[in-house]
N, C-alpha and C positions, 0 to 999 in steps of 0.2 A: 733736315733731318726735322727740327725744332717745329716748323709748320704741320709734318705732317704726324710726329707726336700728338700739336696740340687737335690736330681734327680725330686723330682718333680719340684721345680722351675725350671732344665733343662726342661722338658716336655715343662713346659709354655712358655719360650722362643723359643720353638723351632717351636709352633704353630703359636706363634705369627708373626715370621719371615718369615713361609709358606706363611700366611693369607696375610702379608704386599709386597712379593714380587713373589707371584701369577701373573700370565699373566692376568686375569677375575677376579677382584674383584666379592665378591658377591652380588648379585643381593639383595635387600627389597621388596616387598610387600606392595606398599602402594598403597592401594585403596583409588583412588578421586571418589568421587560420582558426576552421572550425564558428566562422559566423556566420548567421543567416535569420530574416527575420521569420517572427511566428505568420503562419500562414492567417489570411484575412479571417476564415472561420478559427478561430483560437480556441476550442472544444469546450465547452462549457464542461465542468469536469468530468460529468459522464455521456460527455455527447460527441466522443472523438475529435480529427482533425487533427493531429497532432503528427507528424513525420520525424525520420530520423537525419539525422547533420548529413548537410552533403558536404563532399569536397570545398576545402579551400578557395571562398570564394573574393573577388577583386572588389573592397568596396573605398570610396572616392572620399576625402575629406582634402577641407581648404585647409592649408597650413594657421594653426595654434589652432586648429580644433583637434579633439579626441577622437579616436576611432570608436563606434559603437562596441558596447560589453562584449563581449561572449557569453552564447545565449547556448546552456544546455538543453536542447527539444528531449521529453518524453519518448519514451521508444515504445510507447502500447499507452494504447486511451485506459482507463479504466473501465468504462465499458467493455474492450474487447477484454480482460482480466475479469467481467463479473462473467462475459460468456465462456470462455473456458475453465469457471468453476462449474459451470452448467447447473446453476441452485435452481430448485423445483419449489415455489412452496407449497404448506401445506401446515397451514396454519392449526392449531387445536383450537376446538370451540370456546368463546369467550368466556362461556359457561365454567369450564371445567375446573377440577380442585386446583390443578398445573398453570392457572393465569391466577398471578398476582392481581393482575389488574394497576400494578402500581407503574407510575409515568419513573421514566430513567433518561440521565444525558451520559451514556456508556464512553467511559474514561478508563476505559483497559478490556483488552481482549483476553478471553481464558480457554485454557484450550486440555480436553478432557479426552480419555478412553474408556470405549463403554465398559471391559471389563467382562462383555459379552460373547462368549465364544461357543453360542449356539449357531448350529448348522443355520443358515439364511438370516441369522440376522445383521440383515444390512439397512440401510438408512431408512429406505420406504419402513421397510418390519418394527425401527423403533418409533417412525411417525405414526403408527397404526397405534401400538403403543400407549405413546402419551394424551392422541386422542379419545381413547377408549377409557384412559384413567386407570390402565393398569400402574401406573408407577405410581401412585398415591400423588401429594402436592409438589412431588419432583419434577422438574422442568428445565428446558434450554433451548437454545435460540438455532443450531445447524447440526445435524447430523449428517458427517461426510464419511464415505467410502469410496470406491477406487473409481466408481462412476459418476457424481454425484455430490451435490450437495443440497439437502432436504432443510427448509426450514420451518420453522414452527411457533416461533413469536415474532412478532415486530420488534425490532433492534433497540426500540424507545421504551420497553416493556420489561419491567426486570423478572428475570428466573429464580428458580430454586434449584441452582446447581453446585453451589458454591462454599458457603458457611452459615445457612441459616439466614440467619436478619443482618448480617455483616457487611462488609464494603464490596467480599466479591459476589453475592448478590446484588449490592445495590448499583455498583457503577461499570460492572463488565458483562460483555456479552461471550455467553457461552459456546462452545462448539466443541462436542463429540465425535471421537474418533473412532471407526467401529475394525472390529477386530475378528469376526468370524470366520468359521474355514474359508477357505478360498480369496477370502480378501484381499486384494496386494496391499499390505502394508506400506510399502515405499507409494505408491502411485496416492495414497489415502493419505499420506502427510504432505505429496505435494500439492493434491490439492486444498491440505488444511491451509498448505503455506499461503499461495493464493487467496485466499478468502481471507484469511487472517488483513495478510497487503490489502486486498481492497476496503477491509471495516476500515486498515486503519486512515484511508485517504480519503474515503466515505467520511469517519467522523471528524477530523486531522486529532487521530489518536499518533501516539510518536510511538516507533516499534520496541522502544523497551518497555512498553505497558503488557507487547504482546506476553502474554507469564501463565506459566502449570499454575493448575490446580493446585498443584503444593504449595501456591503462595500465600495462599488462607487457609487460616486456622481454623478446626475446628471446637466450637465449644463443646464441650464436655465427652471430647474423641481423647485416644491416644492410641499412637500417637494424633495429636492434633495437624500435623500437617501429611497431608495423605499422600503416597506415595502414586504419583497420577500426572500428567499419564507415564504410567509405569515403563514402558517402552522406551522413554527420552529420561530418567531421569539415570542419574549412575550410582550405586548404595542406597536407592531412594531417596535422594535429594537432587533439584539443577545440578549439572557438570557440563562435561565435553560435548556429548549430545545434546543437549535444552543448547546449547548457543550455538553449533552449527544449523539448527534449525531455526532459530532466529537470524543465521546469517541467509537462510534462505528466503526467509521475510522479507529480508533487508533487501536482496536484491531484485523481489516483484515488488517492494513497494520504488526501490529505485527508477527502474523501470516504467513507471506511472508517472512518476513526479520527476524524472532527471536530475535528482537530488538524493 
């Protein structure tokens, strides 16, 4: 019996020495949920290449190593979101009265409503009015209706849409939502939320800086803070309806960034 016990002990020591001295230690199957590597084309910020997260995959790690981090993948590329917004560029002439021709590094996105209830006053009609100078020095960057978003100014140029020479004009991109007869308000707001989220990604603007026109007090006006966009205000100021709109912007932002 003693000889047999000694024999098994020697065999056990031999196996332990073999494992310890092997050039390649054994690998361990450490299954980590929702882990996947970025695609080879990791999609430049506006170039696609994003995928949804697949089911749990086996990830092999050696003893003592850490498993790779869990990566949350964007559901949609910014370029795909931009296509859904359906942006049509129709810039105002450079010499028109509404062009400030002042450079801007945008830090906010300001949401307005046109309060133009004339029949046919869609995004194209507002673009035509801006190009013809029918609104004087007033200008903004995008007009959105249920079908499209028409861009009137580069997003790196100041518009005249918020507060004269205040921070609203100097630091924010202005978006007007149409509300003419026959236009779908819900579809217009949805398209506007997508556009605002895309602009936040493009210019690295936090979603909390998507603000209503109400935020920017206007010198010489009474009241100074405008009830705008009026259908997203509660008793003339931001409330639950505005917070609901921002939640939609956050959802689209998360779809593009994964966070």
